[in-house]
VOGU-3710 file (C-alpha; in Angstrom, 3 decimals, decimal comma):
1> xxxxxxxxxx> 30,742/-76,441/-130,361  34,338/-75,780/-129,360  35,618/-72,692/-127,551  39,067/-71,164/-127,652  40,598/-69,527/-124,605  43,455/-67,046/-124,728  45,989/-65,967/-122,147  46,618/-62,395/-121,154  50,014/-61,091/-122,173  52,207/-60,295/-119,130
11> xxxxxxxxxx> 53,483/-56,765/-118,651  57,185/-56,244/-119,079  58,992/-56,175/-115,763  62,646/-55,655/-115,079  62,986/-58,362/-112,490  61,354/-60,408/-109,760  60,322/-58,351/-106,766  60,023/-54,991/-108,525  56,225/-55,044/-108,054  56,642/-54,578/-104,272
21> xxxxxxxxxx> 58,483/-51,286/-104,598  55,261/-49,330/-105,196  53,538/-50,441/-101,971  53,774/-48,054/-99,024  53,663/-49,960/-95,751  54,674/-47,098/-93,490  52,431/-46,095/-90,579  49,939/-43,336/-91,142  48,971/-40,982/-88,355  45,562/-42,695/-88,230
31> xxxxxxxxxx> 47,262/-46,089/-87,719  49,270/-44,729/-84,807  46,205/-43,128/-83,204  44,169/-46,330/-83,542  46,908/-48,491/-82,041  47,233/-46,086/-79,136  43,463/-46,230/-78,585  43,558/-50,023/-78,677  46,308/-50,080/-76,056  44,410/-47,646/-73,828
41> xxxxxxxxxx> 41,196/-49,631/-74,177  42,976/-52,879/-73,278  44,437/-51,224/-70,176  40,980/-49,875/-69,261  39,415/-53,312/-69,736  42,051/-55,071/-67,647  41,824/-52,450/-64,893  38,044/-52,866/-64,648  38,185/-56,648/-64,963  40,619/-56,828/-62,048
51> xxxxxxxxxx> 38,228/-55,077/-59,674  36,233/-57,134/-57,205  33,024/-55,624/-58,597  33,702/-57,020/-62,055  34,535/-60,472/-60,693  31,148/-60,563/-59,004  29,210/-59,211/-61,988  30,904/-60,443/-65,144  27,494/-60,819/-66,814  27,149/-57,022/-66,686
61> xxxxxxxxxx> 30,554/-56,015/-68,071  30,879/-57,889/-71,343  33,273/-56,538/-73,985  30,568/-54,508/-75,761  29,607/-52,836/-72,484  33,260/-52,177/-71,656  33,601/-50,506/-75,051  30,599/-48,284/-74,308  31,979/-47,358/-70,887  35,363/-46,607/-72,382
71> xxxxxxxxxx> 33,783/-44,258/-74,950  31,965/-42,423/-72,138  35,269/-42,094/-70,273  37,020/-40,803/-73,391  34,252/-38,256/-73,949  34,628/-36,934/-70,392  31,276/-38,068/-68,993  32,835/-40,511/-66,510  36,184/-40,279/-64,718  36,023/-43,107/-62,169
81> xxxxxxxxxx> 33,572/-45,801/-61,104  32,156/-46,277/-57,633  30,062/-49,019/-56,108  26,636/-50,400/-57,010  23,547/-48,359/-56,158  20,833/-50,787/-57,179  20,293/-53,987/-59,124  17,157/-54,838/-61,085  15,915/-57,453/-63,527  17,267/-55,636/-66,566
91> xxxxxxxxxx> 19,876/-53,190/-65,286  22,401/-52,351/-62,597  23,068/-48,793/-61,467  26,488/-47,653/-60,230  27,785/-44,440/-58,762  30,601/-42,762/-60,653  32,629/-39,583/-60,736  31,566/-37,476/-63,696  33,001/-34,275/-65,072  34,256/-31,540/-62,754
101> xxxxxxxxxx> 31,013/-29,628/-63,326  28,807/-32,654/-62,608  30,581/-34,364/-59,742  28,898/-37,633/-58,787  26,728/-39,266/-61,483  24,759/-42,489/-61,861  25,686/-45,022/-64,545  22,891/-47,390/-65,534  24,049/-50,519/-67,357  21,443/-52,653/-69,102
111> xxxxxxxxxx> 22,496/-56,293/-69,229  22,295/-57,533/-72,799  22,820/-61,178/-71,819  20,646/-61,246/-68,727  17,790/-58,893/-69,637  14,317/-60,371/-70,058  13,796/-58,727/-73,423  10,385/-60,359/-73,860  9,011/-58,091/-71,129  10,758/-55,132/-72,781
121> xxxxxxxxxx> 9,094/-55,857/-76,114  5,663/-55,299/-74,535  6,592/-51,636/-74,125  8,528/-51,243/-77,387  6,282/-52,947/-79,939  3,574/-50,466/-80,824  5,684/-47,417/-79,990  5,923/-45,490/-83,288  9,513/-44,537/-82,445  10,568/-48,191/-82,753
131> xxxxxxxxxx> 8,346/-49,555/-85,504  10,958/-51,697/-87,269  12,373/-53,353/-84,176  13,109/-57,033/-84,730  13,217/-59,792/-82,151  17,005/-59,589/-81,829  17,797/-59,370/-78,125  20,710/-56,961/-78,464  18,682/-54,573/-80,640  15,847/-54,613/-78,118
141> xxxxxxxxxx> 18,139/-53,715/-75,196  19,940/-50,982/-77,147  16,593/-49,520/-78,247  15,340/-49,641/-74,653  18,363/-47,659/-73,448  17,896/-44,990/-76,137  14,188/-44,934/-75,307  14,821/-44,191/-71,635  17,201/-41,365/-72,556  14,599/-39,886/-74,952
151> xxxxxxxxxx> 11,800/-40,259/-72,385  13,851/-38,467/-69,722  14,532/-35,596/-72,126  10,864/-35,339/-73,050  9,693/-35,448/-69,429  12,261/-32,838/-68,430  11,038/-30,439/-71,122  7,493/-30,938/-69,836  8,511/-29,728/-66,376  8,584/-33,148/-64,727
161> xxxxxxxxxx> 11,374/-33,618/-62,171  13,387/-36,582/-63,409  17,094/-37,468/-63,237  18,911/-35,181/-65,659  19,945/-37,363/-68,625  23,623/-36,722/-69,445  24,751/-39,225/-72,083  23,876/-42,561/-73,656  26,185/-45,074/-75,351  24,868/-48,441/-76,509
171> xxxxxxxxxx> 23,445/-50,117/-73,366  24,842/-47,570/-70,887  23,032/-44,465/-69,642  24,710/-41,693/-67,614  22,418/-39,450/-65,598  22,156/-37,270/-62,534  22,896/-39,043/-59,261  20,099/-38,674/-56,710  21,666/-39,033/-53,299  24,909/-38,302/-51,509
181> xxxxxxxxxx> 28,202/-40,088/-50,771  27,232/-43,005/-52,999  23,950/-43,645/-51,160  20,792/-43,335/-53,212  18,018/-41,080/-51,967  15,024/-42,910/-50,460  11,991/-43,913/-52,456  8,550/-42,614/-51,613  7,901/-45,947/-49,907  10,943/-45,545/-47,623
191> xxxxxxxxxx> 10,532/-41,855/-46,826  8,418/-40,509/-43,987  5,774/-38,219/-45,479  4,795/-35,422/-43,157  2,340/-34,044/-45,696  0,994/-36,805/-47,987  -1,631/-34,428/-49,431  1,042/-32,181/-50,932  3,028/-35,184/-52,155  -0,068/-36,530/-53,898
201> xxxxxxxxxx> -0,711/-33,205/-55,618  2,872/-33,148/-56,930  2,725/-36,735/-58,225  -0,678/-36,125/-59,811  0,589/-32,996/-61,570  3,673/-34,816/-62,850  1,452/-37,584/-64,212  -0,675/-34,946/-65,921  2,371/-33,225/-67,422  3,657/-36,535/-68,759
211> xxxxxxxxxx> 0,297/-37,281/-70,332  0,108/-33,746/-71,677  3,233/-34,411/-73,769  1,943/-37,810/-74,818  3,760/-40,070/-72,337  2,509/-42,683/-69,873  5,034/-43,959/-67,310  3,783/-47,535/-67,482  5,165/-48,721/-64,136  4,601/-45,865/-61,719
221> xxxxxxxxxx> 4,427/-46,622/-58,014  5,941/-45,557/-54,720  9,041/-47,591/-55,602  10,147/-45,424/-58,533  9,470/-42,022/-57,043  12,525/-40,664/-55,196  12,574/-38,069/-52,418  15,678/-35,923/-52,999  16,534/-32,516/-51,519  12,903/-31,778/-50,740
231> xxxxxxxxxx> 11,716/-32,767/-54,232  9,836/-35,746/-55,617  11,657/-37,236/-58,617  10,146/-39,701/-61,085  12,646/-42,391/-62,120  12,806/-45,503/-64,329  11,251/-44,134/-67,502  12,637/-46,873/-69,727  9,231/-48,491/-70,140  7,296/-45,220/-70,608
241> xxxxxxxxxx> 5,230/-45,286/-73,812  3,564/-42,696/-75,990  -0,218/-42,422/-76,038  -0,124/-44,009/-79,505  0,958/-47,300/-77,974  -1,935/-49,811/-78,067  -1,588/-50,501/-74,327  -1,121/-46,896/-73,178  -4,649/-46,693/-71,748  -4,164/-49,891/-69,770
251> xxxxxxxxxx> -0,798/-48,648/-68,491  -2,275/-45,313/-67,367  -5,071/-47,103/-65,499  -2,518/-49,299/-63,742  -0,303/-46,308/-62,830  -3,272/-44,468/-61,352  -4,349/-47,535/-59,360  -0,835/-47,968/-57,921  -0,479/-44,308/-56,940  -3,962/-44,162/-55,422
261> xxxxxxxxxx> -3,376/-47,340/-53,409  -0,186/-45,902/-51,900  -1,795/-42,635/-50,834  -4,821/-44,451/-49,417  -2,355/-46,212/-47,119  -1,256/-42,712/-46,061  -4,813/-42,030/-44,919  -6,087/-40,176/-47,988  -9,379/-40,797/-49,766  -8,003/-41,383/-53,281
271> xxxxxxxxxx> -9,340/-43,639/-56,042  -7,517/-44,729/-59,153  -10,426/-44,096/-61,524  -10,877/-40,565/-60,186  -7,155/-39,862/-60,576  -7,204/-41,105/-64,160  -10,286/-39,025/-64,968  -8,617/-35,908/-63,552  -5,472/-36,482/-65,637  -7,454/-36,995/-68,836
281> xxxxxxx> -9,636/-33,959/-68,141  -6,700/-31,632/-67,434  -4,241/-32,755/-70,128  -4,358/-32,263/-73,878  -1,838/-34,609/-75,517  -3,326/-34,008/-78,968  -2,790/-30,256/-78,920
//
């Protein structure tokens, strides 16, 4: 069976090159704005890359992180960066100058390349807020950062003293700085407790309030409770899970054991199982 193919008839044109006359290649206002933003971002990136801090910690400030920091600068949450406050397995925390109203702030940068996302997945998988999370490392770290921001907001509404969450962008979290002149306030382990009984009552009540709104810290100890301006502040809520998480009960038991062990070293008669029973008896997360 044979087939016949036909050619399209060309349109009539007056001459070669006339087809280009209809194309507008002039700059739009959006083009100019975007090019200006690109130039500003490149200057920002070079300025940060030239600092001694960046040369030491290039694994922290990859291009995606620089883009997130730049967006936070553009939005007015950060004006200038200070030195490092702390360094952990998954994140580094830096002091920074925030808005005029805020003053000094803390900038927590989760390392996408260096983070042990397998440990993070233990706290994310099973959390109904992140049901469709895949094994992609970048997605895990970005979800973890959003999770910490959401947990801080939730804890704050429950009346738990936590760092005030200010902004989140990709793997970067901006929050209240707890300290002065770039020095972080001491942890409960470093501080001298004149009245451990009162401190225990405050920590116990904060644990109850967290559980009352359906949250379990998941890694609570004397190392992530800060003493700041006469207040106890719970920090590092990135791993906090809801009570719907399959391991929430195990995490609560571990938190209670850690807290009880610390206050026993302060001379108090405190047991982890009794602390957990008190929290469960005095909270109603299903209300």
